[in-house]
C-alpha positions in Angstrom: 0.4 0.1 0.2 2.9 2.3 0.9 4.0 2.4 -3.2 0.5 2.8 -4.2 0.1 5.6 -2.1 3.2 7.3 -3.0 2.5 6.7 -6.9 -0.9 8.3 -6.3 0.5 11.5 -4.4 3.2 11.6 -6.9 0.5 11.8 -10.1 -2.0 13.8 -8.6 0.9 16.5 -7.8 1.9 15.9 -11.6 -1.4 16.3 -12.8 -2.0 19.6 -10.6 1.2 21.5 -11.6 0.4 20.8 -15.4 -3.1 21.9 -15.0 -2.9 25.2 -12.5 0.6 26.3 -13.5 1.3 25.3 -16.8 -2.2 25.3 -17.9 -1.8 22.1 -19.4 -4.3 19.3 -18.8 -3.5 15.6 -19.2 -6.2 14.2 -17.8 -10.0 14.8 -17.2 -11.6 16.0 -14.1 -13.7 12.5 -13.6 -9.9 10.7 -13.9 -8.8 13.0 -11.3 -11.4 13.1 -8.8 -11.0 8.8 -9.2 -7.5 9.2 -8.1 -8.0 11.7 -5.4 -10.4 9.4 -3.9 -8.6 6.3 -4.3 -5.9 8.0 -1.9 -8.5 9.5 0.3 -9.7 5.6 1.1 -5.6 4.2 1.4 -5.3 7.2 3.5 -8.4 6.6 6.2 -7.0 2.9 6.1 -3.7 4.0 6.8 -3.2 6.9 8.5 0.5 6.5 9.1 1.3 6.9 5.6 -0.3 10.5 5.2 2.9 13.1 4.6 2.3 17.0 4.1 2.8 16.9 0.5 0.1 14.5 -0.1 -2.7 16.4 -2.1 -5.4 15.2 0.5 -3.6 17.9 3.1 -4.2 21.1 1.1 -7.7 21.4 3.1 -7.8 20.9 6.5 -10.8 20.4 8.1 -10.5 22.7 11.5 -11.9 26.2 11.8 -8.9 28.0 13.3 -9.5 30.4 16.1 -7.2 33.1 15.0 -3.8 33.3 13.2 -0.2 33.4 14.9 2.1 36.3 14.2 5.2 35.0 12.0 8.3 36.8 11.9 10.4 37.2 8.6 14.1 36.6 8.6 14.3 38.3 5.6 12.1 41.7 5.4 9.5 41.5 3.1 9.9 45.5 1.5 7.4 47.7 -0.1 8.7 49.7 -3.5 9.1 53.1 -4.2 7.1 54.3 -7.1 7.8 56.2 -10.6 5.1 57.4 -13.1 6.4 58.7 -16.2 8.7 57.7 -19.0 11.6 61.0 -17.4 11.6 59.1 -13.8 12.0 55.6 -15.2 15.1 56.6 -17.2 16.3 58.5 -14.3 16.0 55.8 -11.9 17.8 53.3 -14.5 20.5 56.0 -15.2 21.3 56.5 -11.4 21.9 52.5 -11.0 23.9 52.6 -14.2 26.0 55.7 -12.7 26.7 53.5 -9.5 28.9 51.0 -11.3 31.0 52.7 -13.6 32.6 50.4 -16.5 30.5 47.4 -15.3 27.6 46.1 -17.3 23.9 46.5 -15.6 20.8 44.4 -16.7 17.4 45.1 -15.3 14.5 42.6 -15.3 11.0 43.9 -16.2 7.8 42.0 -14.9 4.4 42.7 -13.8 3.3 43.8 -10.7 0.7 41.4 -9.7 -2.3 42.9 -7.8 -3.0 41.0 -5.0 -1.8 39.9 -1.6 2.0 39.6 -0.9 3.6 36.1 0.8 6.0 34.4 1.7 6.3 30.5 1.5 8.9 28.5 3.5 10.1 25.0 2.7 12.4 22.6 4.8 13.7 19.6 3.1 11.5 20.3 0.2 8.5 20.3 1.9 6.0 23.2 2.1 6.1 24.1 5.9 4.8 27.8 6.2 2.7 30.5 4.5 3.0 34.0 6.0 1.7 37.4 5.0 3.5 40.2 4.4 2.0 42.2 7.4 4.4 45.2 7.9 7.3 43.5 6.0 8.8 42.1 9.6 6.1 40.6 11.2 2.8 39.0 9.6 0.4 36.1 9.8 0.6 32.1 9.6 -1.9 31.4 7.1 -0.2 28.1 6.2 -3.9 26.5 6.3 -5.2 28.8 3.9 -2.1 29.1 1.2 -2.1 25.3 0.9 -5.5 25.3 -0.6 -4.0 27.7 -3.3 -3.6 24.6 -5.9 -0.6 26.2 -7.8 1.6 26.7 -4.4 3.4 23.2 -4.8 3.2 21.0 -1.9 6.7 19.3 -2.4 9.9 20.8 -4.4 11.2 19.1 -7.8 14.5 19.4 -6.2 14.9 19.4 -2.5 17.2 22.0 -0.8 17.6 22.3 2.8 15.6 25.7 3.1 14.1 27.7 0.7 11.8 31.0 0.9 10.4 32.7 -1.5 7.6 35.8 -2.0 4.7 35.5 -4.3 1.9 37.3 -5.0 -1.8 35.6 -4.1 -4.6 37.0 -6.2 -8.1 35.9 -7.5 -8.1 35.8 -11.3 -11.1 38.4 -12.4 -13.8 35.4 -13.7 -13.5 33.8 -10.2 -14.0 37.1 -8.6 -17.1 38.3 -10.5 -18.6 34.6 -9.6 -17.8 35.4 -6.2 -19.2 38.7 -6.4 -22.5 37.2 -7.7 -22.9 34.8 -5.4 -22.3 37.3 -2.1 -24.9 39.3 -4.3 -27.6 36.3 -4.7 -26.8 35.8 -0.6 -27.7 39.2 0.7 -23.6 39.9 1.7 -21.7 42.3 0.6 -19.7 42.2 -2.4 -16.1 42.7 -3.0 -14.7 45.8 -4.5 -11.7 44.2 -6.3 -10.0 41.4 -7.0 -7.5 42.6 -4.5 -9.7 42.7 -1.8 -11.3 39.5 -2.4 -8.2 37.7 -2.2 -7.2 39.3 0.9 -10.5 38.7 2.6 -10.1 34.8 1.4 -6.9 34.2 2.5 -7.6 35.8 6.3 -10.7 33.1 6.6 -10.6 31.4 9.4 -11.8 28.6 7.8 -9.7 27.3 5.5 -12.5 25.4 3.4 -13.8 29.0 2.6 -10.2 30.1 1.1 -10.6 26.8 -1.0 -13.8 27.9 -2.7 -12.8 31.1 -3.8 -10.2 29.7 -6.4 -6.9 32.1 -5.6 -3.8 31.3 -7.4 -0.1 32.6 -7.2 2.7 34.2 -9.0 6.0 33.8 -7.2 8.5 36.5 -8.2 11.4 36.4 -5.6 13.8 34.2 -3.4 14.3 36.0 -0.1 16.5 32.4 1.0 18.1 29.6 -0.1 20.7 27.2 1.7 23.9 26.6 1.0 23.7 23.3 -0.4 21.7 24.9 -3.3 23.3 25.6 -6.7 24.9 28.7 -7.3 22.4 31.7 -8.6 23.9 35.0 -9.1 20.9 36.9 -10.6 16.9 37.6 -10.7 16.4 36.2 -14.2 18.3 32.8 -13.1 16.2 32.7 -9.7 13.2 32.8 -11.6 14.5 30.0 -13.9 15.3 28.3 -10.8 11.8 28.7 -9.2 10.3 28.1 -12.4 12.3 23.9 -12.7 11.2 23.7 -8.7 7.3 23.7 -9.5 6.7 27.2 -9.0 4.2 29.2 -11.0 6.6 32.5 -12.0 5.4 35.5 -13.6 5.2 35.6 -17.7 6.9 37.5 -19.8 9.3 39.0 -17.6 12.1 40.8 -19.6 15.8 41.4 -19.1 16.9 44.6 -20.3 20.4 46.0 -20.8 18.9 49.9 -21.3 16.6 52.5 -19.8 15.4 52.9 -23.7 14.8 48.8 -23.6 12.9 48.7 -19.9 10.8 51.5 -21.3 9.6 49.3 -24.1 9.5 46.5 -21.8 6.9 48.9 -19.2 5.0 49.8 -22.8 4.6 46.1 -23.6 3.2 44.9 -20.4 1.1 47.9 -20.2 -0.6 47.1 -24.0 -1.2 43.4 -22.7 -3.3 45.2 -19.6 -6.7 44.4 -20.4 -6.4 41.4 -21.6 -5.0 39.6 -18.5 -7.2 37.2 -16.7 -5.6 39.0 -13.7 -5.0 42.7 -12.2 -1.8 44.1 -12.3 -1.1 47.3 -10.7 1.8 48.6 -12.5 5.1 47.2 -13.6 8.5 46.3 -11.5 12.0 47.4 -12.5 14.6 45.0 -10.7 18.7 45.1 -11.0 19.2 42.0 -12.2 22.7 41.5 -10.4 22.6 39.9 -6.8 26.2 41.4 -6.4 24.9 44.6 -7.4 21.9 44.7 -5.8 24.2 43.8 -2.2 26.5 47.0 -3.1 23.1 49.4 -3.7 21.5 48.3 -0.3 18.4 49.6 1.3 16.6 52.3 2.7 14.2 51.1 6.0 11.3 51.1 3.8 12.7 50.5 0.0 15.5 48.3 -1.6 17.5 51.0 -3.4 18.0 48.3 -6.8 14.0 48.4 -7.6 10.8 50.1 -7.9 7.5 50.3 -9.4 6.2 52.0 -12.3 2.2 53.1 -11.8 0.4 52.6 -14.6 -2.1 55.3 -14.9 -5.8 54.3 -14.6 -7.6 52.3 -17.4 -10.2 54.6 -19.8 -12.4 53.2 -22.3 -14.6 54.3 -24.6 -18.4 52.9 -25.0 -21.4 54.1 -26.3 -23.8 55.8 -23.7 -27.4 54.2 -24.3 -29.3 56.1 -22.1 -29.5 58.2 -18.5 -31.7 56.7 -16.0 -32.2 58.5 -12.8 -31.9 56.7 -9.5 -33.6 57.9 -6.3 -31.5 58.0 -3.3 -32.4 57.9 0.7 -32.6 61.5 1.0 -34.5 62.1 -2.1 -31.5 63.1 -4.2 -32.0 61.9 -7.6 -28.8 61.1 -9.5 -28.4 60.4 -13.2 -26.8 57.0 -14.1 -25.4 56.4 -17.5 -26.5 52.9 -19.3 -23.7 52.1 -21.5 -22.8 49.3 -23.8 -21.1 47.1 -21.9 -17.3 47.0 -21.6 -14.4 45.3 -19.4 -12.4 47.6 -17.5 -10.2 47.3 -14.7 -11.2 43.9 -13.7 -15.1 43.8 -14.1 -17.7 44.1 -16.9 -19.1 47.9 -16.7 -22.7 48.6 -18.0 -23.4 51.5 -15.5 -21.5 54.4 -14.3 -22.4 57.9 -12.3 -22.9 61.1 -14.2 -22.9 62.5 -10.3 -25.8 65.5 -11.3 -27.1 67.9 -14.1 -24.3 70.3 -13.9 -21.9 67.6 -14.8 -23.8 66.7 -17.5 -24.2 70.4 -18.9 -20.3 71.1 -18.5 -19.0 68.5 -20.4 -22.3 68.3 -23.1 -22.7 64.8 -22.9 -25.5 63.6 -24.8 -27.4 60.2 -24.9 -25.9 58.4 -27.9 -22.5 59.7 -27.5 -19.3 57.8 -27.3 -18.4 58.5 -23.6 -14.8 57.7 -22.1 -15.0 55.4 -18.2 -12.8 55.3 -15.8 -13.2 54.0 -12.3 -12.3 56.6 -9.9 -10.0 55.2 -7.1 -9.9 51.9 -9.4 -13.5 51.0 -8.0 -16.3 53.7 -9.0 -17.1 53.7 -12.5 -17.6 57.6 -14.3 -18.1 59.2 -17.4 -14.9 61.6 -17.7 -15.2 62.7 -20.9 -16.8 62.0 -24.4 -15.5 61.6 -28.2 -16.3 65.0 -29.8 -14.9 63.6 -32.6 -17.1 61.0 -33.3 -20.3 63.6 -33.4 -18.6 64.4 -37.1 -17.8 61.1 -38.2 -21.1 59.3 -36.5 -23.9 61.7 -38.3 -26.3 58.7 -38.6 -25.9 57.8 -34.8 -29.3 60.0 -33.3 -27.8 61.8 -29.8 -30.3 64.0 -27.7 -29.3 65.9 -24.7 -30.7 64.7 -21.1 -33.4 66.7 -18.8 -34.0 66.2 -15.2 -37.5 64.5 -14.7 -40.1 66.8 -13.2 -41.7 64.3 -11.1 -40.0 61.4 -9.2 -39.4 58.0 -11.3 -40.8 56.2 -8.4 -43.6 58.0 -7.0 -44.8 60.5 -9.3 -43.9 62.9 -6.3 -42.8 66.8 -7.2 -38.7 67.5 -8.0 -37.6 70.2 -6.5 -34.0 72.0 -7.3 -33.1 73.6 -3.6 -31.2 76.8 -3.5 -27.4 76.8 -3.8 -27.5 73.2 -4.3 -26.7 71.0 -7.6 -29.0 68.1 -6.6 -32.8 67.6 -7.5 -34.7 66.1 -5.0 -38.0 64.1 -4.7 -40.2 66.0 -2.1 -42.4 63.2 -1.2 -41.6 62.2 2.0 -43.3 58.8 1.3 -41.5 57.8 -1.9 -41.2 54.0 -1.9 -37.4 54.7 -3.3 -36.2 56.9 -0.6 -37.7 54.1 2.2 -35.6 51.6 0.0 -32.3 53.5 0.3 -33.0 54.5 3.7 -33.5 51.1 4.5 -30.2 49.7 2.7 -28.1 52.4 4.3 -29.3 51.6 8.1 -28.2 48.0 7.3 -24.9 48.8 5.6 -21.7 48.4 7.2 -20.8 52.0 8.4 -23.7 51.9 10.1 -25.9 49.0 12.0 -23.9 46.7 10.0 -26.5 43.8 9.9 -24.8 41.0 8.1 -27.4 38.9 5.5 -29.8 41.9 5.2 -28.0 43.4 1.9 -29.6 44.8 -0.8 -30.9 42.0 -2.8 -32.6 40.2 0.6 -33.9 43.9 1.7 -35.1 44.4 -2.0 -37.3 40.9 -1.7 -38.2 41.8 2.0 -40.0 44.9 1.0 -41.3 43.3 -2.0 -43.6 41.0 0.4 -44.5 43.6 2.5 -42.5 42.1 5.1 -40.6 45.3 5.9 -41.5 49.0 4.9 -39.6 51.3 7.6 -36.7 51.0 9.8 -38.3 49.4 12.7 -39.7 46.4 10.7 -36.4 45.0 10.5 -36.3 44.1 14.3 -39.8 42.9 14.0 -39.2 40.3 11.4 -38.6 37.5 14.3 -42.4 37.8 14.5 -42.3 36.2 10.4 -40.0 33.8 10.9 -42.3 31.1 8.8 -43.0 33.3 6.3 -39.3 34.2 6.0 -38.2 30.3 5.8 -40.5 29.9 2.8 -39.0 32.6 0.6 -36.8 31.6 -2.0 -32.9 31.6 -1.6 -33.5 31.6 2.1 -33.8 28.5 4.6 -34.1 28.1 8.2 -30.4 28.3 8.9 -30.3 31.6 6.8 -33.4 32.5 8.4 -32.0 32.4 12.3 -28.6 33.7 11.4 -30.4 36.5 10.4 -32.6 37.1 13.4 -29.4 36.5 15.2 -27.5 39.3 13.3 -30.7 42.2 13.7 -30.9 41.2 17.5 -27.1 41.5 17.8 -27.2 45.0 16.6 -29.4 46.0 19.1 -26.3 46.6 21.4 -24.8 48.8 18.8 -22.9 51.8 20.0 -25.3 55.0 19.4 -23.4 56.6 17.1 -24.2 53.8 14.5 -27.9 54.2 15.2 -27.7 57.9 14.3 -25.5 57.4 11.2 -28.2 54.6 10.6 -31.3 57.0 10.2 -30.0 58.6 7.2 -30.0 62.3 8.7 -29.1 64.7 6.1 -25.5 66.2 6.4 -25.0 63.7 9.2 -22.2 61.6 8.2 -20.5 58.8 10.4 -17.8 61.6 11.9 -20.2 63.7 12.8 -22.5 61.2 14.3 -19.6 60.3 16.6 -19.7 63.8 17.5 -23.1 64.1 18.5 -22.9 61.0 20.3 -20.1 61.6 22.5 -20.8 65.1 22.9 -24.9 64.5 24.4 -24.5 60.9 25.6 -28.0 59.8 24.7 -30.7 60.2 22.0 -33.2 62.1 24.2 -30.5 64.7 24.7 -29.8 64.7 21.0 -33.3 65.1 20.3 -33.8 67.9 22.6 -30.4 69.6 21.7 -31.1 73.8 20.2 -29.7 74.8 17.1 -26.8 77.5 19.2 -25.4 74.0 20.6 -25.4 72.2 17.7 -23.5 75.0 15.9 -20.8 75.2 18.4 -19.9 71.4 18.2 -16.7 70.1 16.4 -17.1 71.0 12.9 -20.8 71.4 12.9 -22.4 74.5 11.2 -25.4 76.5 10.6 -26.6 74.0 7.8 -25.4 71.0 9.7 -27.2 72.3 13.1 -30.9 72.6 11.2 -30.6 69.7 9.2 -30.7 68.3 13.0 -33.2 70.2 14.3 -35.5 69.7 11.0 -35.0 66.0 11.5 -36.1 65.6 15.3 -39.4 67.7 15.1 -40.8 65.6 12.3 -43.5 63.5 13.8 -42.7 60.7 11.8 -38.9 60.2 13.0 -40.0 61.2 16.7 -42.5 58.3 16.2 -39.4 56.2 14.5 -36.9 56.8 17.5 -39.9 55.9 20.2 -40.8 52.3 18.4 -36.9 51.5 18.0 -36.8 52.2 21.9 -39.9 50.0 22.6 -38.1 47.5 20.6 -34.9 47.5 22.7 -32.1 49.4 20.9 -29.4 51.1 22.6 -29.9 54.6 22.7 -26.9 55.8 25.4 -23.5 56.4 24.7 -21.0 54.2 26.7 -17.2 55.0 27.6 -14.9 52.5 26.3 -13.7 50.0 29.1 -10.8 51.1 31.2 -11.6 54.9 30.1 -11.9 58.0 32.8 -14.6 60.5 32.1 -12.7 62.8 29.8 -11.6 59.6 27.3 -8.9 62.1 26.0 -5.9 59.7 25.6 -5.4 60.9 22.2 -7.0 64.3 22.6 -5.6 66.8 19.7 -3.6 63.6 17.6 -4.3 62.9 14.0 -3.9 59.2 12.8 -3.8 58.3 9.5 -4.5 54.2 8.7 -3.2 52.6 5.6 -2.7 48.5 4.8 -4.3 46.0 6.4 -3.5 45.3 10.0 -2.4 41.9 11.5 -5.9 41.6 13.9 -7.3 44.7 14.1 -10.2 45.6 11.5 -9.3 49.1 10.1 -13.0 49.9 11.7 -11.9 48.9 15.0 -8.5 50.5 15.2 -10.7 53.9 14.4 -13.1 53.5 17.1 -10.1 53.0 19.6 -8.5 55.9 18.0 -11.9 58.6 18.2 -13.3 57.1 21.5 -9.9 58.4 23.2 -10.3 61.6 21.5 -8.2 61.8 18.4 -9.0 62.0 14.8 -8.5 59.7 12.1 -7.9 61.2 8.3 -8.0 59.6 5.2 -4.9 61.5 3.9 -1.2 62.2 5.2 -0.3 65.9 5.3 2.2 67.8 7.9 -0.6 67.6 10.8 -0.7 64.1 10.9 0.4 62.9 14.0 0.9 59.4 13.3 0.5 56.8 10.7 -1.1 53.5 11.2 0.8 51.1 9.0 -0.1 47.4 8.1 0.3 45.2 5.2 0.3 46.3 2.0 0.6 49.9 2.8 0.6 52.1 0.0 1.5 55.7 -1.2 -0.1 57.0 2.4 3.0 55.2 3.8 5.4 57.0 1.3 4.3 60.4 2.0 4.7 59.7 5.7 8.1 58.6 5.1 9.0 61.7 2.8 7.5 63.8 5.6 9.2 62.4 8.7 5.8 61.9 10.3 6.0 58.7 12.7 5.1 55.5 11.5 3.6 52.9 14.1 2.7 49.0 13.9 -0.3 47.7 15.6 1.8 46.1 18.1 2.6 49.8 19.0 -0.5 50.9 18.8 -1.9 48.6 20.9 1.3 49.6 23.5 0.0 53.4 23.3 -3.5 52.1 24.6 
């Protein structure tokens, strides 16, 4: 049996390598599954013959309680950036000038947009997979890394120790499929493939990670023991890693001049749209390891490498029509209906047009060829039109767009308020406003009710089970009706009801923000909760008192007063009180009444922290009187940096702002 088990492992690992790494399957899925089942059966009979390199060990059976910290022997540094041809030439020239009389080579390769990990092999067997973290300390995510089928569990030629660095990513097709599934389940969708990959790799249940179809490109050799063959350059290392069974990025180029480097960058850029995965740049590395050693590193970046950042993708497509969406405050937002086009990792068929002034300023007409991009690589927006196309396409009908005089949902009167770009539906009972308000109330930044996303809310509204916010907390009375709805079932309904019940204990600011008061965002909600300490006090606050709050003004104060003098809103608060929702502000544990340990300090959060979610860290700061800013400036006191910290970290280094890790932050607490 030992020989058969050994043969099955060898066959299955080889077939997986050819399928997932070489993209050259040799047997059918049916045949592979038959061999796999045979191995499972034999190992169940002879468990003493199970080894770490067995394909059956890719997905463990236990759910983890948490991730252990892992310290990297060789730091996983981030890269400095260049943004144009001139900066690329200057980088290359600086390297060449450092070695007069010597030949200098560069390697240009794709910068995969994923999650950086280090893989450790002992005697040829995969032992540890760890996230980058802050470059020194990451998290041990071995169980989840094993689920990535292109990660070899055993090297082709064993060496005593080998540590490689790679980028785990989610293919675009898998990302779109995952978001469709999330949406159907009423769960939050992911903004982009990178976020999806990061979220999948940090699942405590490896079985969930295994379902996400993650992949990897290995791009660096971090450590290698003395018993290995002599490797003198990065290009030699890539070929060595490929021979060991790793999936390395295709299309890397060895270049001898800045011109060749720039041409390689352009070549990668031209293929960017057709790739099955996202890239966020091209990496330029000095090829010679000996020259790298002489060049050295700064505290954050290697001097021998840099990353070229491509500008955001833009594409032209046809503007078929303009629809109008009605938001939770009644604002009518024009929405571009487009001929579907693939852009930056997803198929785009709709894009925001912001408001009527935005359309007028750019002279956008229905029927135009419009240029779209993802703002921040996330939100699709129309940014320009092809005016030359109007002359070329004389047979294409184009027409102007005008905001409707009546709400497209309820038929109510639409008005444009003074000094505002927005048109609003003035009907307080508009169903669209009610639905959008419910979506906002249940959202992550508000009450954060898991399992009650937009799709599920739409079904419950259509069924008449929810018409207003307070109905959410009466859903337990309709359990049987919920169970009988398509796609629900007893388990999902029970989980939903537990999630709803748990949110009754939420912090007061979440409820305030969830109410959807005009002009009151999450930050202003926290100010109200912290200052007045109870919902009753906020409801009774006068305009003068409200105006004197930090970052408040006359308009904001009037908006709060207007909301809490409306009879319907007063009735809603009364209902929520009776239903048991928290209406009081509670000081964080172990804090004095003042809660001012971070008073006056400004923090910027960047990257993924090892154990804290960003929202948790932000709450800890704000509860202690500190502020969280979205951008780094000279006024910033601290930058709390985690894994894959980007441009904010770079700016902090240049400005000399103190950068702290999660451990340092916790010590400050």
